[in-house]
N, CA and C atoms as an extended XYZ file, in Angstrom:
168
Properties=species:S:1:pos:R:3:atomname:S:1:resname:S:1:resid:I:1 pbc="F F F"
N       -10.995        4.967       66.596 N   MET     1
C       -10.179        3.784       66.519 CA  MET     1
C        -8.749        4.203       66.155 C   MET     1
N        -7.806        3.642       66.835 N   LYS     2
C        -6.401        3.955       66.600 CA  LYS     2
C        -5.921        3.284       65.305 C   LYS     2
N        -5.230        4.043       64.479 N   HIS     3
C        -4.670        3.493       63.243 CA  HIS     3
C        -3.297        2.897       63.551 C   HIS     3
N        -3.151        1.632       63.307 N   GLU     4
C        -1.884        0.952       63.582 CA  GLU     4
C        -1.041        0.936       62.309 C   GLU     4
N        -0.260        2.019       62.123 N   TRP     5
C         0.497        2.197       60.888 CA  TRP     5
C         1.556        1.131       60.693 C   TRP     5
N         2.108        0.587       61.747 N   ARG     6
C         3.128       -0.461       61.585 CA  ARG     6
C         2.553       -1.703       60.928 C   ARG     6
N         1.275       -1.957       61.160 N   LYS     7
C         0.633       -3.124       60.545 CA  LYS     7
C         0.145       -2.824       59.137 C   LYS     7
N        -0.402       -1.620       58.939 N   HIS     8
C        -1.037       -1.303       57.666 CA  HIS     8
C        -0.086       -0.764       56.601 C   HIS     8
N         0.998       -0.130       56.996 N   GLU     9
C         1.917        0.468       56.027 CA  GLU     9
C         3.356        0.009       56.248 C   GLU     9
N         3.530       -1.274       56.393 N   LYS    10
C         4.862       -1.826       56.654 CA  LYS    10
C         5.864       -1.418       55.583 C   LYS    10
N         5.449       -1.429       54.331 N   SER    11
C         6.388       -1.138       53.246 CA  SER    11
C         6.902        0.295       53.282 C   SER    11
N         6.164        1.201       53.929 N   LEU    12
C         6.593        2.599       53.991 CA  LEU    12
C         7.481        2.896       55.192 C   LEU    12
N         7.216        2.268       56.321 N   TYR    13
C         7.838        2.699       57.564 CA  TYR    13
C         8.855        1.734       58.169 C   TYR    13
N         8.818        0.490       57.802 N   LEU    14
C         9.751       -0.469       58.400 CA  LEU    14
C        10.871       -0.779       57.412 C   LEU    14
N        12.123       -0.656       57.829 N   PRO    15
C        13.249       -0.826       56.910 CA  PRO    15
C        13.400       -2.260       56.414 C   PRO    15
N        13.876       -2.377       55.204 N   LYS    16
C        14.168       -3.673       54.605 CA  LYS    16
C        15.673       -3.938       54.685 C   LYS    16
N        16.061       -5.154       54.390 N   THR    17
C        17.490       -5.474       54.394 CA  THR    17
C        18.166       -4.992       53.114 C   THR    17
N        17.397       -4.901       51.990 N   LYS    18
C        17.932       -4.372       50.735 CA  LYS    18
C        17.083       -3.182       50.304 C   LYS    18
N        17.695       -2.222       49.629 N   PRO    19
C        16.924       -1.084       49.119 CA  PRO    19
C        15.893       -1.537       48.092 C   PRO    19
N        14.749       -0.881       48.074 N   GLU    20
C        13.727       -1.162       47.069 CA  GLU    20
C        12.909        0.103       46.828 C   GLU    20
N        12.305        0.196       45.668 N   LEU    21
C        11.445        1.322       45.341 CA  LEU    21
C        10.064        1.089       45.943 C   LEU    21
N         9.517        2.124       46.531 N   VAL    22
C         8.148        2.055       47.048 CA  VAL    22
C         7.369        3.242       46.501 C   VAL    22
N         6.088        3.041       46.301 N   THR    23
C         5.201        4.121       45.885 CA  THR    23
C         4.499        4.638       47.128 C   THR    23
N         4.710        5.903       47.413 N   VAL    24
C         4.113        6.513       48.595 CA  VAL    24
C         2.784        7.144       48.179 C   VAL    24
N         1.677        6.676       48.760 N   PRO    25
C         0.380        7.240       48.381 CA  PRO    25
C         0.196        8.651       48.929 C   PRO    25
N        -0.728        9.383       48.341 N   ARG    26
C        -1.068       10.723       48.822 CA  ARG    26
C        -1.558       10.595       50.257 C   ARG    26
N        -1.085       11.500       51.123 N   GLN    27
C        -1.454       11.465       52.529 CA  GLN    27
C        -1.807       12.865       53.009 C   GLN    27
N        -2.575       12.924       54.070 N   LYS    28
C        -2.931       14.205       54.684 CA  LYS    28
C        -2.307       14.250       56.072 C   LYS    28
N        -1.880       15.444       56.475 N   PHE    29
C        -1.243       15.618       57.771 CA  PHE    29
C        -1.761       16.882       58.435 C   PHE    29
N        -1.775       16.875       59.749 N   PHE    30
C        -1.990       18.082       60.532 CA  PHE    30
C        -0.618       18.575       60.951 C   PHE    30
N        -0.428       19.878       60.982 N   MET    31
C         0.847       20.404       61.449 CA  MET    31
C         0.629       21.733       62.143 C   MET    31
N         1.605       22.090       62.946 N   ILE    32
C         1.592       23.403       63.577 CA  ILE    32
C         2.781       24.173       63.039 C   ILE    32
N         2.618       25.471       62.962 N   LYS    33
C         3.667       26.313       62.416 CA  LYS    33
C         4.101       27.296       63.498 C   LYS    33
N         5.382       27.516       63.583 N   GLY    34
C         5.848       28.499       64.543 CA  GLY    34
C         7.303       28.284       64.896 C   GLY    34
N         7.789       29.160       65.740 N   ARG    35
C         9.171       29.102       66.214 CA  ARG    35
C         9.174       29.428       67.690 C   ARG    35
N        10.240       29.017       68.335 N   GLY    36
C        10.371       29.417       69.720 CA  GLY    36
C        10.559       28.256       70.664 C   GLY    36
N        10.269       28.525       71.894 N   ASN    37
C        10.503       27.593       72.981 CA  ASN    37
C         9.425       26.507       72.999 C   ASN    37
N         9.843       25.252       72.922 N   SER    38
C         8.876       24.157       72.959 CA  SER    38
C         8.295       23.946       74.356 C   SER    38
N         8.787       24.676       75.346 N   ASN    39
C         8.233       24.606       76.698 CA  ASN    39
C         7.236       25.734       76.977 C   ASN    39
N         6.924       26.532       75.967 N   SER    40
C         6.028       27.676       76.160 CA  SER    40
C         4.574       27.215       76.253 C   SER    40
N         3.736       27.998       76.918 N   PRO    41
C         2.298       27.676       76.994 CA  PRO    41
C         1.641       27.619       75.611 C   PRO    41
N         2.067       28.469       74.687 N   ASP    42
C         1.510       28.486       73.336 CA  ASP    42
C         1.758       27.147       72.638 C   ASP    42
N         2.983       26.644       72.742 N   PHE    43
C         3.316       25.354       72.123 CA  PHE    43
C         2.489       24.241       72.761 C   PHE    43
N         2.387       24.243       74.075 N   SER    44
C         1.608       23.213       74.781 CA  SER    44
C         0.152       23.219       74.328 C   SER    44
N        -0.401       24.402       74.135 N   GLU    45
C        -1.793       24.513       73.685 CA  GLU    45
C        -1.950       23.938       72.278 C   GLU    45
N        -1.017       24.260       71.401 N   ARG    46
C        -1.089       23.748       70.022 CA  ARG    46
C        -0.948       22.237       69.980 C   ARG    46
N        -0.038       21.690       70.757 N   ILE    47
C         0.130       20.231       70.803 CA  ILE    47
C        -1.129       19.586       71.363 C   ILE    47
N        -1.740       20.226       72.345 N   GLY    48
C        -2.998       19.721       72.894 CA  GLY    48
C        -4.086       19.621       71.843 C   GLY    48
N        -4.148       20.596       70.952 N   VAL    49
C        -5.125       20.565       69.865 CA  VAL    49
C        -4.837       19.394       68.929 C   VAL    49
N        -3.568       19.161       68.606 N   LEU    50
C        -3.229       18.019       67.751 CA  LEU    50
C        -3.644       16.702       68.392 C   LEU    50
N        -3.380       16.542       69.671 N   TYR    51
C        -3.791       15.316       70.362 CA  TYR    51
C        -5.307       15.145       70.322 C   TYR    51
N        -6.046       16.229       70.476 N   THR    52
C        -7.501       16.161       70.404 CA  THR    52
C        -7.960       15.703       69.033 C   THR    52
N        -7.324       16.194       67.978 N   LEU    53
C        -7.686       15.800       66.613 CA  LEU    53
C        -7.451       14.313       66.380 C   LEU    53
N        -6.359       13.786       66.908 N   PHE    54
C        -6.013       12.389       66.689 CA  PHE    54
C        -6.807       11.437       67.566 C   PHE    54
N        -7.232       11.873       68.720 N   SER    55
C        -7.936       10.958       69.608 CA  SER    55
C        -9.456       11.040       69.448 C   SER    55
N        -9.917       12.006       68.678 N   GLY    56
C       -11.356       12.208       68.524 CA  GLY    56
C       -11.974       11.535       67.381 C   GLY    56
């Protein structure tokens, strides 16, 4: 099931008209590490793995 962050975490991601303090909860993230050309086959493979993690 797709997580609709705009609906569930409005206070974190959508700007307000006035500044306000928000408490950001602990979160987990997937990331890739590296340098170089974003058009390389290695980068494409890593991004493919991230998409698989999110859609599975």
